[in-house]
Structure formats: structure tokens, C-alpha cells
ZAVO-116597 format. One record per residue: residue in three letters; residue number from 1; z, x, y of N, C-alpha, C in turn. Coordinates in Angstrom, 2 decimals. Atoms other than C-alpha are relative to their C-alpha. Example, Ala and Ser with C-alpha at 12.3 -4.5 7.8 and 13.67 -1.06 7.14 Angstrom:
+-----+-----+---------+---------+---------+---------+---------+---------+---------+---------+---------+
! res !   n !    n.c3 !    n.c1 !    n.c2 !   ca.c3 !   ca.c1 !   ca.c2 !    c.c3 !    c.c1 !    c.c2 !
+-----+-----+---------+---------+---------+---------+---------+---------+---------+---------+---------+
! ALA !   1 !    0.00 !    0.89 !   -1.19 !    7.80 !   12.30 !   -4.50 !    0.00 !    0.90 !    1.20 !
! SER !   2 !   -0.06 !   -0.82 !   -1.19 !    7.14 !   13.67 !   -1.06 !    0.73 !   -0.77 !    1.09 !
+-----+-----+---------+---------+---------+---------+---------+---------+---------+---------+---------+
***
This chain:
+-----+-----+---------+---------+---------+---------+---------+---------+---------+---------+---------+
! res !   n !    n.c3 !    n.c1 !    n.c2 !   ca.c3 !   ca.c1 !   ca.c2 !    c.c3 !    c.c1 !    c.c2 !
+-----+-----+---------+---------+---------+---------+---------+---------+---------+---------+---------+
! MET !   1 !   -1.20 !    0.84 !   -0.05 !  157.75 !  128.31 ! -206.84 !   -0.21 !   -1.17 !    0.96 !
! ILE !   2 !    0.23 !    1.07 !   -0.97 !  156.80 !  126.34 ! -203.74 !   -1.04 !   -0.97 !   -0.54 !
! PHE !   3 !    1.04 !    0.85 !    0.53 !  153.68 !  125.06 ! -205.47 !    0.55 !   -0.99 !   -1.01 !
! SER !   4 !   -0.54 !    0.91 !    1.01 !  155.69 !  123.61 ! -208.33 !    0.88 !   -1.08 !    0.64 !
! LYS !   5 !   -0.80 !    1.03 !   -0.69 !  158.05 !  121.83 ! -205.91 !   -0.90 !   -1.05 !    0.63 !
! TRP !   6 !    0.94 !    0.95 !   -0.58 !  155.12 !  120.26 ! -204.08 !   -0.67 !   -0.84 !   -1.08 !
! LEU !   7 !    0.61 !    0.71 !    1.10 !  153.52 !  119.34 ! -207.36 !    0.96 !   -1.01 !   -0.62 !
! SER !   8 !   -1.01 !    0.92 !    0.51 !  156.74 !  117.79 ! -208.63 !    0.19 !   -1.18 !    0.95 !
! ALA !   9 !   -0.12 !    1.08 !   -0.99 !  157.07 !  115.80 ! -205.40 !   -1.20 !   -0.94 !   -0.07 !
! PHE !  10 !    1.20 !    0.83 !    0.13 !  153.48 !  114.61 ! -205.79 !    0.10 !   -0.93 !   -1.20 !
! PHE !  11 !   -0.09 !    0.84 !    1.19 !  154.12 !  113.38 ! -209.33 !    1.09 !   -1.05 !    0.13 !
! VAL !  12 !   -1.03 !    1.01 !   -0.23 !  157.32 !  111.60 ! -208.27 !   -0.59 !   -1.16 !    0.80 !
! ILE !  13 !    0.62 !    1.04 !   -0.83 !  155.37 !  109.71 ! -205.60 !   -1.06 !   -0.75 !   -0.81 !
! PHE !  14 !    1.05 !    0.61 !    0.82 !  152.46 !  109.10 ! -207.98 !    0.58 !   -0.99 !   -1.00 !
! TYR !  15 !   -0.59 !    0.89 !    1.00 !  154.70 !  107.62 ! -210.67 !    0.81 !   -1.13 !    0.65 !
! ALA !  16 !   -0.64 !    1.12 !   -0.72 !  156.62 !  105.56 ! -208.09 !   -1.04 !   -1.08 !    0.31 !
! VAL !  17 !    1.08 !    0.97 !   -0.23 !  153.31 !  103.93 ! -207.14 !   -0.40 !   -0.67 !   -1.31 !
! LEU !  18 !    0.30 !    0.56 !    1.32 !  152.63 !  103.46 ! -210.86 !    1.02 !   -1.08 !   -0.38 !
! VAL !  19 !   -1.04 !    0.99 !    0.30 !  155.96 !  101.65 ! -211.30 !   -0.22 !   -1.26 !    0.84 !
! TRP !  20 !    0.30 !    1.14 !   -0.85 !  155.08 !   99.43 ! -208.33 !   -1.17 !   -0.81 !   -0.58 !
! ALA !  21 !    1.16 !    0.69 !    0.54 !  151.70 !   98.63 ! -209.90 !    0.35 !   -0.79 !   -1.25 !
! VAL !  22 !   -0.41 !    0.70 !    1.22 !  153.33 !   97.68 ! -213.21 !    0.78 !   -1.27 !    0.35 !
! PHE !  23 !   -0.85 !    1.16 !   -0.30 !  155.93 !   95.37 ! -211.67 !   -0.67 !   -1.03 !    0.90 !
! SER !  24 !    0.71 !    0.99 !   -0.80 !  153.47 !   93.72 ! -209.30 !   -1.24 !   -0.53 !   -0.73 !
! MET !  25 !    1.03 !    0.54 !    0.88 !  151.13 !   92.90 ! -212.22 !   -1.42 !    0.47 !    0.34 !
! HIS !  26 !    1.32 !   -0.61 !   -0.17 !  148.27 !   95.19 ! -211.21 !   -0.26 !    0.85 !   -1.25 !
! ASN !  27 !    0.03 !   -0.66 !    1.30 !  147.72 !   96.04 ! -214.86 !   -1.12 !    1.02 !   -0.14 !
! MET !  28 !    1.11 !   -0.95 !    0.14 !  144.30 !   97.70 ! -214.66 !    0.26 !    1.25 !    0.83 !
! LEU !  29 !   -0.34 !   -1.15 !   -0.84 !  145.39 !   99.93 ! -211.78 !    1.08 !    0.85 !   -0.66 !
! ALA !  30 !   -1.08 !   -0.71 !    0.67 !  148.53 !  100.83 ! -213.70 !   -0.51 !    0.81 !   -1.19 !
! MET !  31 !    0.54 !   -0.72 !    1.15 !  146.57 !  101.78 ! -216.82 !   -0.85 !    1.19 !    0.45 !
! GLN !  32 !    0.81 !   -1.10 !   -0.51 !  144.14 !  103.90 ! -214.81 !    0.88 !    1.12 !    0.55 !
! MET !  33 !   -0.90 !   -1.01 !   -0.54 !  146.97 !  105.67 ! -212.99 !    0.74 !    0.72 !   -1.12 !
! MET !  34 !   -0.67 !   -0.62 !    1.14 !  148.77 !  106.29 ! -216.28 !   -0.91 !    1.02 !   -0.68 !
! ALA !  35 !    0.95 !   -0.91 !    0.63 !  145.65 !  107.85 ! -217.76 !   -0.23 !    1.24 !    0.87 !
! ILE !  36 !    0.20 !   -1.13 !   -0.91 !  145.10 !  110.04 ! -214.68 !    1.23 !    0.90 !   -0.01 !
! GLY !  37 !   -1.23 !   -0.79 !   -0.02 !  148.74 !  111.14 ! -214.62 !    0.20 !    0.80 !   -1.28 !
! MET !  38 !   -0.16 !   -0.71 !    1.27 !  148.85 !  112.03 ! -218.31 !   -1.03 !    1.11 !   -0.14 !
! PHE !  39 !    1.03 !   -1.03 !    0.08 !  145.55 !  113.92 ! -218.10 !    0.31 !    1.16 !    0.94 !
! ALA !  40 !   -0.34 !   -1.06 !   -0.95 !  146.69 !  115.83 ! -215.00 !    1.15 !    0.86 !   -0.53 !
! GLU !  41 !   -1.11 !   -0.77 !    0.55 !  149.96 !  116.84 ! -216.66 !   -0.44 !    0.84 !   -1.20 !
! ALA !  42 !    0.52 !   -0.78 !    1.13 !  148.08 !  117.93 ! -219.79 !   -0.80 !    1.20 !    0.49 !
! LEU !  43 !    0.76 !   -1.12 !   -0.56 !  145.72 !  120.05 ! -217.71 !    0.93 !    1.06 !    0.59 !
! LEU !  44 !   -0.93 !   -0.96 !   -0.59 !  148.62 !  121.63 ! -215.84 !    0.71 !    0.81 !   -1.07 !
! SER !  45 !   -0.68 !   -0.73 !    1.05 !  150.44 !  122.53 ! -219.02 !   -0.96 !    0.90 !   -0.78 !
! PHE !  46 !    0.99 !   -0.83 !    0.67 !  147.21 !  123.90 ! -220.52 !   -0.30 !    1.28 !    0.79 !
! PHE !  47 !    0.37 !   -1.13 !   -0.83 !  146.40 !  126.18 ! -217.58 !    1.19 !    0.80 !    0.51 !
! LYS !  48 !   -1.19 !   -0.70 !   -0.48 !  149.97 !  127.13 ! -216.70 !    0.30 !    1.17 !   -0.93 !
! PRO !  49 !   -0.30 !   -1.16 !    0.88 !  150.75 !  130.65 ! -217.94 !    1.38 !   -0.17 !   -0.65 !
! ASN !  50 !   -1.27 !    0.10 !    0.73 !  153.46 !  130.70 ! -220.59 !    0.87 !    1.20 !    0.31 !
! LYS !  51 !   -0.95 !   -1.07 !   -0.29 !  156.52 !  132.70 ! -219.60 !    1.01 !    0.08 !   -1.12 !
! LYS !  52 !   -0.99 !   -0.18 !    1.06 !  158.87 !  134.17 ! -222.17 !    1.27 !    0.57 !    0.58 !
+-----+-----+---------+---------+---------+---------+---------+---------+---------+---------+---------+
***
């Protein structure tokens, strides 16, 4: 439970920096961060055990 809160906080900060990069016209940085963020979320959902 604590891990998911820290992970959620990390992604909020990560995507806040991504929004800053988009609006300040750092397009390459924004694309790289978007790719890293999407890949990290895909990995987390792949390895996260499914609960029913």
C-alpha cells in the first residue's frame, strides 16, 4: 500500500515535469519522458499481480 502511494506520487511529479517540458517547447525531452512514462506504466501493470 505504501509503495503504491510513493509510486503514484512519483508519477504525479514525473508528469508535472512532462507538462512543463511541453509548454516550454522542450519537445524532444517531452517525447522521451512520455516514452519512459508509458513504458514504466506498462511494465508496472505487467508485473503487478492481478487481484480479484
